[in-house]
C-alpha positions in Angstrom: -1.9 33.0 13.7 1.1 30.5 15.4 3.2 29.5 13.3 6.6 27.3 13.2 9.2 28.3 10.7 12.5 28.4 9.7 14.9 30.7 7.7 18.0 28.4 7.5 18.7 24.7 7.9 20.5 23.6 10.4 19.9 22.0 14.2 16.4 22.0 16.6 17.6 25.7 17.5 16.4 27.2 14.2 12.7 26.3 14.6 11.4 29.9 16.2 7.3 30.1 16.9 5.9 33.5 15.5 2.8 34.9 14.4 1.8 35.1 10.8 -0.6 36.0 8.8 -3.7 33.4 7.7 -2.6 32.3 4.3 -5.7 32.5 1.6 -5.9 29.7 -0.6 -5.2 29.9 -4.3 -7.1 27.9 -7.0 -6.8 24.2 -6.7 -6.0 24.9 -2.8 -7.5 24.5 0.6 -7.1 25.9 3.9 -6.9 23.7 6.8 -7.0 24.4 10.5 -4.7 22.0 12.0 -5.6 20.2 15.1 -2.9 17.7 14.9 0.5 17.7 13.3 2.6 14.8 13.0 7.1 14.5 12.9 8.5 12.0 10.3 12.3 11.4 10.4 12.2 13.4 7.3 10.8 16.1 8.6 14.1 16.7 11.0 16.2 15.6 8.1 15.0 18.5 5.8 15.3 21.1 8.2 19.1 19.6 9.0 19.7 20.6 5.6 20.0 16.8 4.5 17.0 16.3 2.9 14.9 18.0 0.1 14.8 21.4 -0.5 12.8 24.4 -0.8 14.6 26.5 -2.9 14.0 30.3 -3.0 12.0 30.5 0.1 12.8 33.2 3.0 11.1 30.8 5.7 9.3 27.4 5.6 7.2 25.9 8.2 8.0 21.7 8.8 6.0 18.6 9.0 4.6 17.0 6.3 1.8 15.2 8.1 -1.2 16.2 9.8 -5.3 16.7 10.4 -7.7 19.1 10.5 -10.8 20.8 9.1 -11.1 22.1 6.2 -11.3 26.0 6.8 -11.8 27.4 3.1 -11.1 26.3 -0.6 -10.2 28.0 -3.4 -11.0 28.4 -6.7 -11.8 25.2 -8.8 -11.7 23.0 -5.0 -15.1 21.0 -5.3 -13.9 17.7 -3.5 -14.0 19.6 -0.1 -16.5 22.2 2.1 -15.6 24.0 5.0 -16.1 21.7 7.8 -14.6 18.4 5.9 -12.2 16.7 8.3 -9.3 15.5 6.5 -5.9 14.2 6.5 -2.7 16.0 5.3 0.3 14.1 3.2 3.2 15.7 2.1 2.1 19.4 3.1 5.7 20.7 2.8 6.7 19.1 -0.3 8.1 21.4 -2.3 6.1 23.8 -1.0 6.9 26.0 2.6 3.5 25.3 3.9 4.0 22.2 6.2 1.8 21.1 9.2 3.4 23.0 12.0 1.3 26.1 12.5 -2.3 26.6 13.0 -4.3 27.0 9.9 -2.0 25.8 6.4 -2.6 25.6 2.6 -2.1 22.6 0.7 -3.2 21.4 -3.0 -6.5 19.8 -2.8 -5.0 16.7 -3.9 -2.7 16.1 -0.8 -5.9 16.6 1.8 -8.1 13.4 2.3 -11.0 13.3 3.7 -11.0 11.8 7.8 -13.6 9.2 8.2 -16.3 10.0 10.9 -14.6 7.3 13.6 -11.2 7.8 13.0 -9.2 10.5 15.7 -7.5 13.7 14.1 -4.5 11.4 16.0 -5.2 8.6 13.4 -5.1 11.1 10.7 -1.9 12.5 11.1 -0.1 9.7 11.9 -0.6 8.4 8.6 1.1 10.4 6.0 4.5 9.2 5.2 4.5 5.9 7.5 1.6 4.8 6.4 1.6 5.2 2.9 5.0 4.1 2.7 3.4 1.1 3.6 1.0 1.0 1.5 3.6 1.2 -1.5 5.9 -1.4 -0.2 2.9 -4.2 0.1 1.8 -3.7 -3.5 5.0 -4.0 -5.8 5.2 -7.8 -5.5 5.1 -9.4 -8.8 1.8 -11.2 -9.3 0.6 -9.6 -6.1 -2.7 -6.7 -5.8 -1.8 -3.0 -6.9 -4.3 -1.8 -3.8 -4.9 -3.1 -0.7 -8.6 -4.3 0.8 -9.7 -7.2 2.9 -8.3 -10.3 2.0 -6.3 -9.2 -1.1 -2.5 -10.1 0.6 -4.4 -13.7 2.0 -2.4 -16.6 1.3 0.7 -14.5 0.9 3.7 -13.9 4.1 5.0 -11.0 4.0 8.3 -10.0 6.6 8.2 -6.5 8.1 11.8 -5.5 9.3 11.3 -3.1 12.2 7.9 -4.2 13.0 7.9 -1.4 16.1 9.0 1.7 13.7 6.4 4.2 12.3 6.6 2.9 8.7 6.7 -1.3 10.4 3.6 -0.8 12.3 1.6 0.9 9.8 2.9 -2.7 6.8 1.8 -4.9 10.2 -1.5 -3.5 10.3 -2.5 -2.8 6.4 -0.9 -6.8 6.0 -2.9 -8.2 8.9 -5.7 -6.2 7.6 -5.2 -7.0 3.9 -5.2 -11.0 4.8 -1.5 -11.7 5.2 0.6 -13.5 7.3 2.9 -11.0 9.0 6.1 -12.0 10.3 8.3 -9.1 12.0 11.6 -8.8 13.1 11.9 -6.9 16.1 15.0 -6.2 19.3 13.6 -6.1 22.6 10.1 -7.8 24.2 8.8 -4.2 24.8 8.6 -3.6 21.0 7.8 -7.4 20.6 4.5 -6.5 23.0 3.9 -3.4 20.0 4.3 -6.0 17.2 1.4 -8.3 18.6 -0.8 -5.6 19.4 -0.4 -4.1 16.2 -1.1 -7.8 14.5 2.0 -9.8 13.9 1.3 -13.4 13.1 5.0 -14.2 13.9 7.1 -11.7 15.9 11.1 -12.8 15.9 13.6 -11.5 18.3 16.8 -11.4 16.0 19.4 -10.4 19.0 18.0 -13.7 20.6 16.9 -16.3 18.2 18.3 -18.0 14.7 16.1 -15.2 13.1 16.1 -17.1 9.8 15.2 -20.2 11.4 12.7 -19.0 13.1 10.9 -17.2 9.4 11.8 -20.3 8.0 9.5 -22.3 10.4 7.1 -20.6 10.0 7.0 -19.9 6.1 8.4 -22.9 5.1 8.0 -22.1 1.7 9.4 -18.7 2.1 8.3 -14.7 2.5 6.6 -13.6 -0.5 7.7 -9.5 0.8 10.0 -8.2 2.6 8.9 -4.9 4.2 13.1 -3.6 4.4 14.0 -0.9 6.7 17.5 -2.2 6.9 19.1 -3.9 3.5 22.4 -3.6 3.9 22.1 -5.8 7.3 19.4 -8.1 6.9 20.3 -8.4 2.9 21.6 -12.0 4.1 18.7 -13.1 6.5 16.5 -12.0 3.6 18.3 -14.5 0.9 17.7 -17.0 3.2 14.0 -16.6 3.7 12.2 -15.3 0.5 10.6 -17.6 -1.7 10.6 -18.1 -5.8 9.9 -14.7 -7.0 10.0 -12.9 -3.6 10.3 -9.2 -3.7 12.5 -7.3 -1.2 10.8 -3.5 -0.6 13.6 -0.8 0.8 12.3 2.2 2.3 14.9 3.4 4.4 19.1 3.0 4.4 18.9 1.9 8.7 22.5 0.5 9.1 24.3 1.1 5.8 23.7 3.1 2.7 25.3 0.0 0.2 23.9 -3.5 -0.2 26.1 -6.5 -1.1 23.7 -9.6 -2.9 24.7 -13.1 -3.7 23.9 -12.9 -7.4 23.8 -16.3 -8.5 21.3 -16.9 -5.5 19.5 -14.0 -6.2 18.3 -14.8 -10.0 18.1 -18.2 -9.3 15.1 -17.6 -7.1 14.0 -14.6 -9.5 14.1 -11.8 -7.0 12.8 -8.6 -7.2 14.8 -5.5 -5.3 12.1 -2.6 -5.2 13.4 1.1 -4.2 10.6 3.1 -3.1 10.8 7.0 -2.1 7.4 8.3 -1.7 8.2 12.1 -2.9 8.7 11.0 -6.1 6.7 7.6 -6.3 3.7 9.6 -8.2 0.6 10.5 -8.1 -0.7 7.6 -9.3 0.7 5.5 -6.5 0.1 8.2 -3.8 -3.8 8.4 -4.7 -4.5 4.6 -4.5 -2.6 4.8 -1.0 -4.7 7.8 0.2 -7.9 5.7 -1.1 -7.0 2.3 0.3 -5.7 3.7 4.2 -9.1 6.2 4.3 -10.9 2.6 3.8 -8.4 1.1 6.6 -8.9 3.8 8.9 -13.4 3.8 8.1 -12.6 -0.3 9.1 -11.0 0.3 12.0 -7.9 -1.4 10.4 -5.5 1.6 11.5 -5.6 2.4 14.9 -2.6 4.1 17.1 -1.5 4.4 20.6 0.0 1.9 23.2 -2.7 -0.6 22.6 -2.9 -0.8 18.9 0.9 -0.8 19.0 1.8 2.7 18.4 2.7 4.5 21.2 2.3 8.5 20.9 4.6 11.1 22.4 3.0 14.3 22.5 4.1 17.9 22.6 3.0 21.7 22.5 3.0 23.6 19.0 5.9 26.1 20.9 8.0 22.8 21.2 8.2 21.6 18.0 12.0 21.5 18.7 11.6 18.7 21.2 9.5 17.0 18.9 12.0 16.5 15.9 14.8 16.0 18.6 12.2 13.2 20.1 12.1 11.9 16.6 15.8 12.3 15.6 17.0 10.6 18.9 14.6 7.1 17.8 11.9 7.6 20.4 9.7 4.5 19.6 6.3 5.1 18.3 5.0 8.5 16.8 5.6 12.4 17.7 2.5 14.7 17.5 2.2 17.9 17.9 -1.0 19.5 19.5 -2.0 22.3 17.1 -5.2 23.3 18.1 -7.9 22.2 20.8 -9.2 19.4 19.4 
């Protein structure tokens, strides 16, 4: 099989295309013929040496997320059978077997059946961004621990950076669950993407008084903020949060240190919830996988320009260019075509 591998961390040119033997699934594992692999920021950061390492491995195949068809199952696996369409998450976490190859082997709990109506592009686009968004939307005090239609009815969600992959998924999931969704963006083009994703109120923070616009849309304040840039947005969040509001932080864009007005925040009973998908735990991952699959089956998680998430595609041999595209901040989702669909 064709496989992208690297034997040392560094820039994207450490990635190389090699021929490798098709792996055999061990007990509790499934082998998947990968149709589409997806690239997330965590993938190029891990490859560059700045992320989660896989100690003791001679070579690693990158990319956490993907979608394809189960090809074989190891002993003890009863939830899957050859021919099942699946989406994959955390394929390369503490393992050398990511999705940038024609066949990959993963623990069965990191594969999820893909609804018949959902494409491989949709499946590959879930994983890190959608599961992060799910976690961010289920940490609010008194809020739902699971998402379904109507579970966020009556709540107002602010999604910072609604044109990013996590922001896009957060808008879609919050909209599906019945929330009023406000998002901040930086350009008219990104505003169009946020609207296509389902945002109710779109605020261009470069051209408007963001706090005033958000307060106009949510006079009683925002219940939950899905935050990509806590340092840059701390003052804005403080100005718009409702009593018992929560800020779910999943990234450090714009600075790694946050300064807060403590008295203001304890007066509002504000909760800051930090989250990292790698260490969030199996229960949260399982809940996210189930709810995301339900949303996929319900047609709520579309991808592509019309759904607010432009797709940029590369062939497997150009995985390095795909990593570079994500590192450079391309808008939308970067996908790698591994096999004919």
